[in-house]
C-alpha positions as CSV (number, residue, x, y, z in Angstrom):
1,M,-4.2,0.7,10.9
2,L,-3.2,-2.3,8.9
3,I,-2.8,-5.4,11.0
4,K,0.2,-7.2,9.5
5,T,0.9,-9.6,12.4
6,A,-1.0,-10.8,15.4
7,E,0.5,-13.5,17.6
8,F,-0.3,-15.1,20.9
9,I,2.4,-14.6,23.5
10,I,1.4,-15.8,26.9
11,S,-1.6,-16.7,29.2
12,N,-1.3,-16.4,32.9
13,S,-3.0,-15.3,36.1
14,D,0.1,-13.5,37.6
15,V,0.7,-9.9,36.6
16,D,4.4,-10.3,37.4
17,K,4.6,-13.0,34.7
18,C,3.2,-10.7,32.0
19,P,5.6,-9.7,29.1
20,K,8.5,-7.5,30.2
21,D,8.5,-5.5,27.0
22,Y,7.6,-1.9,27.6
23,L,5.0,-1.7,24.8
24,P,1.6,0.0,24.9
25,E,-1.2,-2.4,26.1
26,Y,-4.9,-2.2,25.4
27,A,-7.0,-4.4,27.6
28,F,-10.4,-5.7,26.5
29,I,-12.9,-6.7,29.2
30,G,-16.6,-7.0,29.6
31,R,-19.4,-9.2,31.0
32,S,-19.2,-12.8,30.0
33,N,-20.8,-13.6,26.6
34,V,-20.6,-10.0,25.5
35,G,-18.8,-11.1,22.3
36,K,-15.2,-10.2,23.4
37,S,-13.4,-13.1,21.6
38,S,-15.3,-12.5,18.4
39,L,-14.5,-8.8,18.5
40,I,-10.8,-9.5,19.1
41,N,-10.8,-11.9,16.1
42,M,-12.5,-9.3,14.0
43,L,-10.1,-6.5,14.9
44,T,-7.0,-8.6,14.2
45,N,-8.5,-10.2,11.1
46,H,-7.9,-13.7,12.5
47,K,-10.6,-16.2,12.8
48,N,-9.2,-18.1,15.8
49,L,-6.8,-15.8,17.5
50,A,-9.0,-15.6,20.6
51,K,-11.0,-18.7,21.4
52,T,-14.7,-18.3,21.0
53,S,-17.2,-20.4,22.8
54,G,-21.0,-20.7,23.3
55,R,-20.2,-21.2,27.0
56,P,-19.8,-17.9,28.9
57,G,-16.7,-17.5,31.0
58,K,-14.3,-19.3,28.6
59,T,-11.5,-16.7,29.1
60,Q,-10.1,-17.3,32.5
61,L,-6.6,-16.0,32.2
62,I,-4.8,-12.8,31.1
63,N,-4.0,-13.4,27.5
64,H,-1.4,-11.2,25.7
65,F,-1.4,-10.9,21.9
66,L,1.4,-9.0,20.2
67,I,0.1,-6.8,17.3
68,N,2.4,-5.6,14.5
69,K,5.3,-6.2,16.8
70,N,4.7,-2.8,18.6
71,W,1.6,-3.1,20.9
72,F,-0.2,-5.7,23.0
73,L,-3.9,-6.5,22.8
74,V,-4.8,-8.0,26.2
75,D,-7.8,-10.3,26.6
76,L,-9.1,-10.3,30.2
77,P,-11.6,-12.7,31.8
78,G,-15.3,-11.6,31.7
79,Y,-16.8,-10.4,34.9
80,G,-20.2,-11.2,36.3
81,Y,-20.4,-14.8,35.2
82,A,-22.8,-16.5,37.7
83,K,-21.9,-20.1,37.1
84,V,-18.3,-20.2,38.3
85,S,-17.7,-20.9,41.9
86,K,-17.3,-18.1,44.4
87,T,-13.7,-19.1,44.9
88,A,-13.0,-18.9,41.2
89,K,-14.8,-15.6,40.9
90,K,-12.7,-14.1,43.7
91,K,-9.6,-15.3,42.0
92,F,-10.6,-13.8,38.7
93,Q,-11.4,-10.5,40.4
94,K,-8.1,-10.5,42.2
95,F,-5.9,-10.9,39.2
96,I,-8.0,-8.6,37.1
97,T,-7.7,-5.8,39.7
98,N,-4.0,-6.6,40.1
99,Y,-3.5,-6.2,36.3
100,F,-5.3,-2.8,36.2
101,E,-3.5,-1.5,39.3
102,K,0.0,-2.8,38.7
103,R,0.5,-3.0,35.0
104,T,2.3,0.2,34.1
105,Q,2.3,-0.7,30.3
106,L,-1.5,-0.4,30.3
107,V,-2.5,2.6,28.1
108,S,-6.3,2.1,28.0
109,A,-9.1,-0.4,28.7
110,F,-11.9,-1.1,26.4
111,V,-15.1,-2.0,28.3
112,L,-17.4,-4.1,26.1
113,V,-21.2,-3.6,26.5
114,D,-24.0,-5.5,24.7
115,I,-25.9,-2.8,22.9
116,R,-29.1,-4.7,23.0
117,H,-29.6,-4.3,26.8
118,E,-30.4,-1.3,29.0
119,P,-27.4,-0.1,31.1
120,Q,-26.4,-2.9,33.5
121,K,-25.4,-2.2,37.1
122,I,-22.3,-4.4,36.9
123,D,-21.0,-2.6,33.8
124,L,-21.6,0.8,35.4
125,E,-19.9,-0.3,38.6
126,F,-16.9,-1.6,36.7
127,M,-16.6,1.7,34.9
128,E,-16.8,3.5,38.2
129,Y,-13.9,1.4,39.5
130,L,-11.8,2.3,36.5
131,G,-12.6,6.0,37.0
132,I,-11.8,6.0,40.7
133,S,-8.6,4.1,39.8
134,E,-7.8,6.8,37.2
135,I,-7.5,4.2,34.4
136,P,-8.4,5.5,31.0
137,F,-11.1,3.6,29.2
138,S,-13.4,3.6,26.2
139,I,-16.7,1.8,25.7
140,I,-17.3,-0.6,22.8
141,F,-20.9,-1.4,22.2
142,T,-21.1,-4.9,20.7
143,K,-23.6,-6.8,18.6
144,A,-24.9,-3.8,16.7
145,D,-26.0,-6.0,13.9
146,K,-28.8,-7.3,16.1
147,L,-30.6,-3.9,16.1
148,K,-31.8,-1.5,13.5
149,P,-30.0,1.9,13.2
150,K,-32.6,3.9,15.1
151,A,-32.6,1.4,17.9
152,I,-28.8,1.6,18.0
153,D,-28.9,5.4,18.4
154,R,-31.6,5.2,21.0
155,H,-29.7,2.6,23.1
156,V,-26.4,4.5,22.9
157,E,-28.2,7.7,23.9
158,D,-29.8,5.9,26.9
159,Y,-26.4,4.7,28.0
160,C,-24.8,8.1,27.6
161,Q,-27.6,9.7,29.7
162,E,-27.1,7.1,32.4
163,L,-23.4,7.7,32.5
164,L,-23.8,11.5,32.7
165,K,-25.7,11.1,36.0
166,T,-22.4,10.4,37.6
167,W,-19.7,11.4,35.1
168,E,-18.8,14.9,34.1
169,E,-18.0,13.9,30.6
170,L,-18.4,10.8,28.5
171,P,-15.5,8.4,27.7
172,P,-14.9,7.7,24.0
173,Y,-17.2,5.1,22.7
174,F,-17.5,2.9,19.6
175,V,-20.4,0.9,18.1
176,S,-19.4,-2.5,16.6
177,S,-20.5,-5.7,15.0
178,S,-18.1,-8.6,14.8
179,S,-20.1,-10.4,12.2
180,K,-20.3,-7.3,9.9
181,G,-16.9,-5.8,10.7
182,F,-18.6,-2.6,11.8
183,G,-16.5,-0.4,14.1
184,R,-13.2,-2.1,13.3
185,D,-11.6,0.9,11.5
186,A,-12.6,3.4,14.2
187,I,-11.3,1.3,17.1
188,L,-8.0,0.5,15.4
189,Q,-7.6,4.2,14.4
190,F,-8.1,5.2,18.0
191,I,-5.3,2.8,19.1
192,E,-3.0,4.0,16.3
193,D,-3.6,7.6,17.2
194,T,-2.9,6.9,20.9
195,N,0.3,5.0,20.0
196,H,1.5,8.0,17.9
197,Q,0.8,10.3,20.9
198,I,2.8,8.0,23.2
199,N,5.7,7.9,20.8
200,A,5.7,11.7,20.4
201,M,6.0,12.1,24.1
202,R,9.1,9.9,24.4
């Protein structure tokens, strides 16, 4: 997929105020500081489309970006950030779950996971929530440039084995590096293929 245009549309915390266009949406979410903003900028080939920050928890709203005038990339707040107040955390969790459970335009979620770490309970629990809620999702392993190829394979295999303890089959997954541009083509091809399938069914 060639990204010709990528434009910010709206930020809000109310699902009812999300764009009314009935275009396919792909939601990106993960633990705070997983590299989500950098990945979004890499995918769209824009340096500052999503705001990056050294401070975890920067994204605190539902952010819609219109890509190629025909689908939305949705940047959601990170979960599991310990330094926000309990009140703020509950608010985040509420509008995140509202988005996933009410947004009929949502086609698929991408759950971002830092490939350097062993499977984290909070990530596994969030994937379980998506599964129970029957929300399609894929995994994007981020920061692959921080590991050597054999270590990448080993960490991905460890994660797959952990998932297969509770899942009958694995969701699609991608290995990426925002700094190296690795994984970009595969992720965008997945989105393009999915959009083609949706259009064929209409």
